[in-house]
C-alpha positions as CSV (number, residue, x, y, z in Angstrom):
1,M,0.0,0.2,-0.1
2,L,1.1,3.7,-0.6
3,T,2.0,5.8,2.2
4,N,0.6,9.1,3.2
5,P,3.8,11.4,2.6
6,G,3.7,15.1,4.0
7,P,3.4,18.0,1.6
8,A,7.5,18.3,1.4
9,V,8.1,14.4,1.0
10,L,5.3,14.4,-1.8
11,R,7.0,17.5,-3.8
12,R,10.3,15.4,-3.6
13,D,8.3,12.2,-4.9
14,V,6.8,14.3,-7.8
15,T,10.1,15.7,-8.6
16,A,11.6,12.3,-8.7
17,S,8.8,10.5,-10.8
18,L,9.3,13.3,-13.7
19,V,13.1,12.8,-13.5
20,V,12.6,8.8,-13.9
21,F,9.9,9.3,-16.3
22,L,12.4,11.0,-18.9
23,V,15.0,8.4,-18.1
24,A,12.6,5.6,-18.8
25,L,11.1,6.9,-21.8
26,P,13.6,6.6,-24.1
27,L,14.8,3.2,-22.7
28,C,11.2,1.6,-22.8
29,V,11.2,2.7,-26.5
30,G,14.7,1.5,-27.4
31,V,14.2,-1.7,-25.7
32,A,11.0,-2.5,-27.7
33,V,12.5,-1.7,-30.9
34,A,15.5,-3.6,-30.3
35,S,13.2,-6.8,-29.0
36,G,11.9,-6.6,-32.6
37,A,8.5,-5.5,-31.0
38,P,6.0,-2.2,-31.5
39,A,7.8,0.7,-29.6
40,E,4.3,1.2,-27.6
41,L,4.9,-2.2,-26.1
42,G,7.9,-1.0,-24.2
43,L,5.7,1.7,-22.9
44,V,3.2,-0.6,-21.9
45,T,5.7,-2.6,-19.7
46,G,6.6,0.7,-18.2
47,I,3.3,1.9,-17.5
48,V,2.7,-1.7,-15.5
49,G,6.1,-1.5,-13.8
50,G,4.7,1.9,-12.2
51,L,1.0,1.5,-11.9
52,V,1.0,-2.2,-11.1
53,V,4.4,-3.2,-9.4
54,G,4.7,0.4,-8.0
55,V,1.8,0.1,-5.6
56,L,2.9,-3.6,-4.2
57,P,4.9,-4.4,-1.3
58,G,8.5,-5.5,-1.7
59,S,10.9,-2.5,-2.4
60,S,9.9,0.9,-1.9
61,L,12.3,2.7,-4.4
62,Q,13.4,0.7,-7.0
63,V,11.6,1.1,-10.3
64,S,10.6,-1.9,-12.8
65,G,10.0,-1.6,-16.7
66,P,11.6,-3.3,-19.8
67,A,15.1,-3.9,-19.5
68,A,18.0,-4.2,-21.8
69,G,19.2,-7.1,-19.8
70,L,16.3,-9.1,-21.5
71,T,16.5,-7.7,-25.1
72,V,18.4,-10.4,-26.3
73,L,16.2,-13.2,-25.0
74,V,13.1,-11.3,-26.0
75,Y,14.5,-10.9,-29.5
76,E,15.1,-14.6,-29.9
77,A,11.7,-15.6,-28.5
78,V,10.1,-13.2,-31.1
79,Q,11.7,-14.4,-33.7
80,T,11.6,-18.1,-33.1
81,H,8.1,-18.1,-31.6
82,G,6.4,-15.0,-33.2
83,L,5.2,-11.9,-31.1
84,G,1.8,-13.4,-30.5
85,T,3.7,-16.1,-28.3
86,L,5.3,-13.4,-26.3
87,G,2.7,-12.6,-24.3
88,V,2.2,-16.6,-23.4
89,I,5.9,-16.6,-22.3
90,V,5.8,-13.6,-20.2
91,L,2.8,-14.7,-18.5
92,A,3.9,-18.1,-17.6
93,S,6.9,-16.4,-16.4
94,G,5.1,-14.2,-14.0
95,A,3.3,-17.2,-12.8
96,L,6.3,-18.9,-11.9
97,Q,7.7,-15.8,-10.2
98,L,4.7,-15.6,-8.2
99,A,5.0,-19.4,-6.9
100,L,8.7,-18.9,-6.1
101,G,7.8,-15.8,-4.1
102,L,4.9,-17.5,-2.2
103,L,7.3,-20.5,-1.7
104,G,9.9,-18.4,0.0
105,F,12.6,-18.6,-2.7
106,G,13.0,-15.0,-3.1
107,R,16.0,-14.6,-0.7
108,W,17.4,-17.9,-2.2
109,F,18.0,-15.8,-5.5
110,R,20.8,-14.2,-3.6
111,A,22.7,-17.4,-3.3
112,I,23.5,-17.2,-7.0
113,S,27.2,-16.8,-7.9
114,V,27.9,-13.2,-8.5
115,A,30.3,-14.0,-11.1
116,V,27.5,-15.9,-13.0
117,V,25.3,-12.9,-12.6
118,Q,28.0,-10.3,-14.1
119,G,28.9,-12.7,-16.6
120,M,25.1,-13.1,-17.8
121,L,25.2,-9.1,-17.9
122,A,28.4,-9.1,-19.6
123,G,27.2,-11.5,-22.2
124,I,23.9,-9.8,-22.4
125,G,26.0,-6.4,-23.2
126,L,28.2,-8.1,-25.6
127,V,25.3,-9.3,-27.5
128,L,23.5,-6.0,-27.5
129,I,26.6,-4.0,-28.4
130,L,27.1,-6.4,-31.6
131,G,23.2,-6.6,-32.6
132,Q,22.9,-2.8,-32.2
133,S,26.0,-1.6,-34.0
134,Y,24.2,-3.0,-37.3
135,A,21.2,-1.2,-36.1
136,M,22.9,1.9,-35.8
137,G,23.4,1.7,-39.6
138,D,20.0,0.8,-40.2
139,L,21.1,-2.7,-41.4
140,K,19.8,-6.0,-40.3
141,A,21.7,-7.7,-37.8
142,P,22.7,-11.7,-38.5
143,G,21.0,-14.2,-36.3
144,G,23.4,-15.4,-33.7
145,G,26.4,-14.0,-31.7
146,L,29.1,-15.7,-33.6
147,E,27.2,-14.5,-36.8
148,K,27.3,-11.1,-35.8
149,I,31.1,-11.2,-35.1
150,A,31.7,-12.8,-38.4
151,G,29.6,-10.3,-40.4
152,L,31.5,-7.2,-38.7
153,P,33.6,-6.8,-42.0
154,G,30.4,-6.9,-44.1
155,L,29.0,-4.2,-41.6
156,V,32.2,-2.0,-42.3
157,S,31.8,-2.4,-45.9
158,G,28.1,-1.7,-46.0
159,L,28.9,1.6,-44.1
160,V,31.6,2.6,-46.5
161,S,29.5,1.9,-49.8
162,D,25.8,3.1,-48.3
163,D,25.4,6.8,-47.9
164,Q,22.3,6.3,-45.9
165,A,23.9,3.5,-43.5
166,W,26.9,5.7,-42.9
167,K,24.9,8.8,-41.7
168,A,22.6,6.7,-39.6
169,F,25.6,5.2,-38.0
170,A,27.2,8.9,-37.5
171,L,24.0,9.6,-35.9
172,G,24.1,6.7,-33.6
173,A,27.7,7.2,-32.7
174,G,26.9,10.7,-31.9
175,T,24.3,9.5,-29.5
176,V,26.8,7.3,-27.7
177,A,29.1,10.1,-27.6
178,V,26.6,12.5,-25.9
179,L,25.9,9.7,-23.5
180,V,29.2,9.3,-22.4
181,L,30.4,13.1,-22.4
182,W,26.9,14.1,-20.6
183,K,28.0,14.1,-17.4
184,K,31.3,15.9,-17.9
185,L,29.3,19.1,-18.6
186,P,28.5,21.3,-15.6
187,A,26.0,20.1,-13.1
188,R,23.5,22.8,-14.0
189,V,23.4,21.6,-17.3
190,C,23.5,18.0,-17.0
191,G,21.5,17.8,-14.1
192,L,18.3,19.3,-15.8
193,V,17.8,16.8,-18.2
194,P,18.9,12.9,-18.1
195,A,21.5,11.9,-20.7
196,P,19.4,9.3,-22.5
197,L,16.7,12.1,-23.2
198,A,19.1,14.5,-24.2
199,A,20.9,12.2,-26.5
200,V,17.7,11.1,-28.4
201,A,16.2,14.7,-28.6
202,L,19.6,15.9,-30.2
203,A,19.7,13.2,-32.6
204,T,16.2,13.9,-33.3
205,G,16.7,17.3,-34.0
206,V,19.8,17.0,-35.9
207,T,17.8,14.5,-38.0
208,A,14.9,17.1,-38.8
209,L,17.3,20.0,-39.2
210,F,19.2,18.1,-42.1
211,S,16.5,16.1,-43.2
212,L,18.6,13.0,-42.9
213,P,17.4,9.7,-44.5
214,V,17.4,7.4,-41.8
215,A,14.9,5.0,-40.5
216,K,12.6,6.2,-37.9
217,V,10.2,4.5,-35.2
218,E,7.2,3.0,-36.6
219,V,4.1,4.1,-34.6
220,Q,1.0,1.7,-34.3
221,G,-0.8,3.6,-31.5
222,L,-1.0,2.3,-27.8
223,F,-4.3,0.5,-28.0
224,E,-3.6,-1.0,-31.5
225,S,-0.2,-2.2,-30.3
226,I,-1.8,-4.4,-27.1
227,Q,-2.7,-7.7,-28.3
228,P,-3.7,-10.3,-25.6
229,P,-2.5,-13.8,-26.4
230,G,-5.3,-16.0,-27.7
231,L,-5.9,-19.6,-26.5
232,G,-4.1,-21.2,-29.6
233,D,-0.8,-19.4,-28.4
234,F,-0.7,-21.5,-25.2
235,T,-0.2,-24.7,-27.2
236,G,3.4,-24.1,-26.9
237,L,3.2,-24.5,-23.2
238,V,1.2,-28.0,-23.4
239,D,3.7,-29.5,-25.6
240,G,6.9,-28.1,-23.9
241,A,8.4,-26.2,-26.6
242,L,8.4,-23.0,-24.5
243,I,9.2,-24.4,-21.2
244,G,13.0,-23.7,-21.5
245,T,12.3,-20.1,-22.4
246,V,10.0,-19.5,-19.7
247,L,12.4,-20.9,-17.4
248,A,15.2,-18.4,-18.7
249,F,12.7,-15.5,-18.6
250,A,11.9,-16.4,-14.9
251,L,15.3,-17.0,-13.5
252,I,17.2,-14.1,-15.4
253,A,14.3,-11.4,-14.8
254,S,14.3,-12.6,-11.0
255,A,17.9,-12.4,-10.8
256,E,18.4,-9.3,-12.3
257,S,15.5,-7.6,-10.0
258,L,16.6,-9.0,-6.8
259,F,20.3,-8.1,-7.2
260,S,19.0,-4.6,-8.3
261,A,17.1,-4.4,-4.9
262,A,20.2,-5.3,-3.1
263,A,22.0,-2.5,-4.9
264,V,19.1,0.2,-4.4
265,D,19.1,-0.9,-0.6
266,R,22.8,0.3,-0.5
267,L,21.6,3.9,-1.9
268,H,19.1,4.9,0.7
269,D,18.6,4.6,4.5
270,G,15.0,3.8,4.2
271,P,12.8,0.4,4.5
272,R,15.0,-2.6,3.3
273,T,13.5,-4.9,0.5
274,D,11.6,-7.9,1.4
275,Y,12.7,-10.3,-1.2
276,D,9.9,-12.6,-1.4
277,K,7.3,-10.1,-1.8
278,E,9.2,-8.4,-4.3
279,L,9.9,-11.3,-6.5
280,M,5.9,-11.8,-6.2
281,A,5.2,-7.9,-7.2
282,Q,7.8,-8.6,-10.2
283,G,5.6,-11.8,-11.1
284,A,2.2,-10.0,-10.6
285,G,3.7,-7.2,-13.1
286,N,4.7,-9.9,-15.9
287,A,1.6,-11.6,-15.4
288,V,-0.3,-8.6,-16.3
289,C,2.3,-7.5,-19.3
290,G,1.7,-11.0,-20.3
291,L,-2.1,-10.6,-20.4
292,L,-1.5,-7.7,-22.5
293,G,1.0,-9.2,-24.8
294,A,3.6,-6.6,-23.7
295,L,7.4,-7.0,-23.0
296,P,8.6,-8.6,-19.8
297,M,9.7,-6.7,-17.0
298,T,12.5,-6.4,-14.5
299,A,13.5,-4.0,-12.0
300,V,15.9,-1.6,-13.6
301,I,19.1,-0.3,-11.9
302,V,19.2,3.0,-14.0
303,R,15.7,4.1,-13.3
304,S,16.0,3.0,-9.7
305,A,19.2,4.8,-9.0
306,A,17.8,8.0,-10.8
307,N,14.6,7.7,-8.7
308,V,16.9,7.5,-5.2
309,Q,19.3,10.1,-6.6
310,A,16.1,12.5,-7.4
311,G,15.2,12.5,-3.8
312,A,12.4,10.1,-3.7
313,R,11.2,8.9,-0.4
314,T,8.0,6.8,-1.2
315,K,6.4,4.5,-3.6
316,V,4.5,7.8,-4.8
317,S,7.4,8.6,-7.3
318,R,7.6,5.3,-9.2
319,V,3.6,5.0,-9.3
320,L,3.6,8.6,-10.7
321,H,6.5,7.9,-13.3
322,G,4.0,4.9,-14.7
323,L,1.2,7.7,-15.0
324,W,3.4,10.0,-16.8
325,L,4.2,7.1,-19.5
326,L,0.8,6.5,-19.6
327,L,-0.2,9.9,-20.5
328,F,2.6,10.4,-23.1
329,A,1.6,7.4,-24.7
330,A,-2.3,8.4,-24.9
331,L,-1.7,11.9,-25.8
332,F,1.4,12.1,-27.8
333,P,1.9,8.9,-29.7
334,A,2.9,10.4,-32.8
335,A,6.2,12.0,-31.1
336,L,7.5,8.4,-31.4
337,G,7.5,8.3,-35.1
338,V,10.3,11.2,-35.1
339,I,12.6,9.5,-33.4
340,P,15.5,7.8,-35.6
341,V,16.1,4.3,-34.7
342,A,19.8,4.8,-35.1
343,A,19.7,7.0,-31.9
344,L,18.0,4.3,-29.7
345,A,20.4,1.8,-31.2
346,G,23.1,4.1,-29.8
347,V,21.4,4.2,-26.2
348,L,21.4,0.5,-26.1
349,V,25.1,0.2,-27.2
350,H,26.0,2.7,-24.4
351,A,23.7,0.7,-22.1
352,G,25.4,-2.8,-23.2
353,G,28.8,-1.2,-22.7
354,K,28.0,-0.5,-18.8
355,L,27.0,-4.1,-18.6
356,V,30.3,-5.2,-19.5
357,P,32.7,-5.0,-16.0
358,L,35.6,-4.0,-18.0
359,R,37.0,-2.1,-14.7
360,E,36.4,-4.9,-12.1
361,L,37.9,-7.6,-14.5
362,R,41.8,-7.1,-13.6
363,P,41.2,-7.0,-9.7
364,L,39.0,-10.0,-10.2
365,W,41.8,-11.9,-12.0
366,R,44.2,-10.9,-9.4
367,E,42.1,-11.8,-6.4
368,H,39.7,-14.7,-7.2
369,R,40.9,-16.0,-10.6
370,G,38.1,-18.9,-10.5
371,E,35.5,-16.4,-10.1
372,A,36.9,-14.5,-13.3
373,V,37.1,-17.6,-15.3
374,V,33.3,-18.2,-14.6
375,L,32.4,-14.7,-15.4
376,A,34.2,-15.0,-18.8
377,V,32.9,-18.4,-19.8
378,T,29.6,-17.5,-18.8
379,A,29.5,-14.4,-21.1
380,V,31.4,-16.3,-23.9
381,A,28.8,-19.0,-23.7
382,I,26.0,-16.4,-24.2
383,V,27.7,-14.8,-27.1
384,A,28.1,-18.4,-28.8
385,T,25.1,-19.9,-27.9
386,N,22.1,-18.5,-26.4
387,M,20.9,-16.6,-22.9
388,F,19.7,-20.2,-21.4
389,E,22.3,-22.2,-22.5
390,G,25.0,-19.7,-21.4
391,V,23.5,-18.9,-17.8
392,L,23.2,-22.8,-17.3
393,A,27.0,-23.2,-18.4
394,G,28.0,-20.3,-16.0
395,L,25.9,-22.2,-13.0
396,L,27.5,-25.5,-13.7
397,L,31.0,-24.2,-14.0
398,A,30.3,-22.2,-10.5
399,V,29.2,-25.3,-9.0
400,A,31.9,-27.5,-10.1
401,K,34.5,-24.6,-8.9
402,T,32.7,-24.5,-5.6
403,A,33.1,-28.5,-5.2
404,W,36.7,-28.6,-6.3
405,E,37.6,-25.8,-3.9
406,T,35.6,-27.1,-0.9
407,S,37.0,-30.9,-1.5
408,R,40.3,-30.2,0.1
409,V,41.9,-33.2,1.7
410,Q,45.4,-33.3,3.4
411,L,47.2,-36.4,4.0
412,D,50.0,-36.3,6.4
413,V,52.3,-39.5,6.7
414,K,54.6,-40.0,9.8
415,D,57.1,-42.7,9.2
416,A,60.3,-43.2,11.5
417,G,61.5,-45.4,9.2
418,E,60.7,-48.6,11.0
419,G,57.8,-49.9,12.8
420,T,54.0,-48.5,12.3
421,V,53.6,-45.9,9.5
422,H,51.0,-43.4,10.7
423,V,48.8,-41.8,8.0
424,R,46.5,-38.9,8.9
425,L,43.6,-37.9,6.7
426,T,41.8,-34.1,7.4
427,G,39.4,-31.8,5.3
428,S,36.9,-33.4,2.7
429,A,37.5,-36.5,0.9
430,T,35.4,-36.4,-2.0
431,F,35.8,-38.4,-5.7
432,L,37.5,-35.2,-7.0
433,R,40.4,-35.6,-4.6
434,L,40.6,-39.4,-5.3
435,P,43.7,-39.3,-7.8
436,H,45.9,-37.5,-5.6
437,M,44.8,-39.4,-2.5
438,L,45.4,-43.0,-3.8
439,D,48.7,-41.8,-5.4
440,A,50.0,-41.1,-1.9
441,L,48.6,-44.4,-0.4
442,E,49.8,-46.7,-2.8
443,A,53.4,-45.2,-2.3
444,L,53.6,-46.6,1.2
445,P,55.5,-49.3,2.5
446,K,53.6,-52.7,1.8
447,D,55.8,-54.6,4.4
448,R,54.9,-52.6,7.6
449,P,51.9,-52.0,9.7
450,I,49.9,-49.0,8.6
451,E,47.3,-47.0,10.9
452,L,44.9,-44.9,8.9
453,H,43.4,-42.2,11.1
454,L,40.2,-40.7,9.7
455,S,39.0,-38.6,12.9
456,G,40.1,-35.3,11.1
457,L,38.0,-35.9,8.1
458,R,34.8,-33.7,7.8
459,H,33.2,-35.5,4.8
460,L,33.9,-38.9,3.5
461,D,31.8,-40.0,0.4
462,H,30.8,-43.1,-0.8
463,A,33.5,-43.2,-3.6
464,C,36.5,-42.4,-1.1
465,R,35.2,-44.9,1.3
466,T,35.1,-47.8,-1.1
467,A,38.4,-46.8,-2.7
468,L,40.1,-46.8,0.9
469,T,38.4,-49.9,1.6
470,N,39.8,-51.5,-1.8
471,W,43.3,-50.1,-1.2
472,A,43.6,-51.7,2.5
473,D,42.5,-55.0,0.9
474,R,45.1,-55.0,-1.5
475,H,47.8,-53.9,0.9
476,N,46.7,-56.6,3.5
477,E,46.8,-59.3,0.5
478,E,50.5,-57.8,-0.6
479,G,51.9,-57.1,2.8
480,T,52.7,-58.8,5.8
481,E,50.8,-56.5,8.3
482,P,47.3,-55.3,8.2
483,V,46.0,-51.7,7.8
484,R,44.3,-50.6,10.8
485,V,41.7,-47.8,10.8
486,R,41.3,-45.4,13.8
487,G,38.6,-42.8,14.2
488,E,35.1,-42.0,13.3
489,V,34.3,-39.4,10.5
490,A,31.9,-36.9,10.9
491,V,29.9,-37.2,7.7
492,V,29.8,-40.1,5.5
493,T,27.6,-40.1,2.5
494,G,26.1,-43.2,0.7
């Protein structure tokens, strides 16, 4: 429920809502166009993020809407299954998020490896940069990530030979330059207008002033763009064709939203996020978006940070931002038709670049080399395959890395040269360390008694217990003295 803010707080919330609206407007449109969907559907998702998710409990200040992080996945879904089926996928993903929130899984999303999440975002950023580089030149991008890389020489030759293409690309590159340099302007200038809005407005003005022959956003009208899924669109859920896509949507949207919530909580001193309720709020928003045939939503750190930095104190700001989006979409739909596609592509290229953690890679490699490998493998796998398979590869590698690091076993041998040989095992003995452990045991003398001390082991799995038993049996057959086992193991798995 909304709080009852006083006049001073309400004024700050209204001001913050206008700032968030100006930040969200070009991003909503740009994400929709890059996803292969009508521009108005991006506004619909932003409206739902404000008017629906904005009033629900969970996080007070973070703002939801269509996110650049899902653009690649949405584009693949639209190209594979069609725009009509997108609503079914988003609806099912929202229902899954609601169920996970009800079952208390919200807080467990924080257990996902940070390296996997960073790798996921980096992979998304790289695919965005590659794909939108073609869009900046009003050229069609190849299908997969590797194909986009292979097509870069063709992109360069196309820009050189096509007059319209290089003009569009120059417009997009100028948009990126404005976004990069905007914060370097005096605060009294850059603080008045958000960088994305300024960049798109300048590109639109240049296009009109010089009558540049570049592609512009196609306008259909808000209500004409809303096409709820029909009964026939749900067949993919029945035969399982869409299950993998639904899981990918739900996993990535949930992880991105809850990591955003953790980041936003560090920006203010207000109420902390209830992760289960926030997951349910995101699920409710995606369910509504699915029913309207719109794009999926996540909590978006760019808008959320703008909301906090603009002085928002309650949920009023994010609800009002949704209202401003609704009024704009209903009253000024033709304004979208003058925006050049190359400018929106430039906004997304800049957004993709911010998703790639270049500054963090070097210190991460020095301090946590394994985490850096997980991040890089996840990002490369997303570019080489697709979002779902890339994230799955990252998760599996993170689990394998953790298993390897936790299964440390130390083998200490005390051998005075005569009499009993004492062997003490400490740590966690799992099948991952079997080769090292057996090499050390098989190198022990076979003609003297051996005492094997296991009291220092925290964990002994079935494979290691079986291997120790077989080694002891072989030693007893070959040697003159038996192996004696001392101590009990704290945990034994079967």
